[in-house]
C-alpha positions in Angstrom: 27.5 31.8 2.1 28.3 34.1 -0.9 31.1 31.9 -2.0 29.0 28.7 -1.9 26.2 30.5 -3.9 28.8 31.5 -6.5 30.2 28.0 -6.9 27.0 26.1 -6.5 23.8 28.2 -6.7 21.4 25.4 -5.9 23.4 24.3 -2.8 23.6 28.0 -1.8 19.9 28.4 -2.1 19.3 25.2 -0.1 21.7 26.4 2.6 19.9 29.8 2.8 16.6 27.9 3.3 18.1 25.8 6.1 19.6 28.9 7.7 16.0 30.4 7.8 14.8 27.2 9.4 17.5 27.4 12.0 16.5 31.0 12.8 12.9 29.9 13.3 14.0 27.1 15.6 16.1 29.5 17.6 13.2 31.9 17.9 10.9 29.1 19.1 13.4 27.9 21.7 13.4 31.4 23.3 9.7 31.5 23.7 8.2 30.9 27.2 6.3 27.7 27.9 6.2 24.4 26.1 7.1 24.9 22.5 7.6 21.2 21.7 4.6 21.0 19.4 5.7 24.1 17.5 9.2 22.7 17.2 7.9 19.4 15.9 6.0 21.3 13.2 9.2 22.8 11.7 9.6 21.5 8.2 12.1 21.7 5.4 10.4 21.3 2.0 7.7 19.3 3.7 10.0 17.0 5.7 10.7 17.0 9.4 14.4 17.6 10.4 14.7 14.0 11.7 13.5 12.7 8.4 16.3 14.5 6.6 19.0 12.5 8.5 21.3 15.6 8.3 24.7 15.7 10.0 27.2 18.5 10.2 28.9 17.9 6.9 28.4 20.1 3.8 25.3 18.7 1.9 26.5 17.0 -1.3 30.2 17.2 -0.1 30.4 14.7 2.9 34.2 15.1 3.1 33.8 18.8 4.2 32.9 19.0 7.9 31.0 22.0 9.2 32.3 21.4 12.7 34.9 18.9 14.0 33.5 15.4 13.9 30.4 16.7 12.1 29.8 13.6 10.2 29.0 11.8 13.4 26.7 14.5 14.9 23.0 14.5 13.7 21.0 17.7 13.4 18.1 17.9 15.7 
């Protein structure tokens, strides 16, 4: 993450925000009971994850896959 922030500070900041969202989602997934409503309330800058249409490529650099075949895998 440090390297990305050094090369592209705006992208680095965005990735840190997304990382925080992932941590919140992981926390909610570990809670007992039905957390579907809480999960659907997760937002990134006011938008739901589905609305962002994210895949596992580096935002702004679609040729860089974050995992094998990442361009074909949607973030949920």
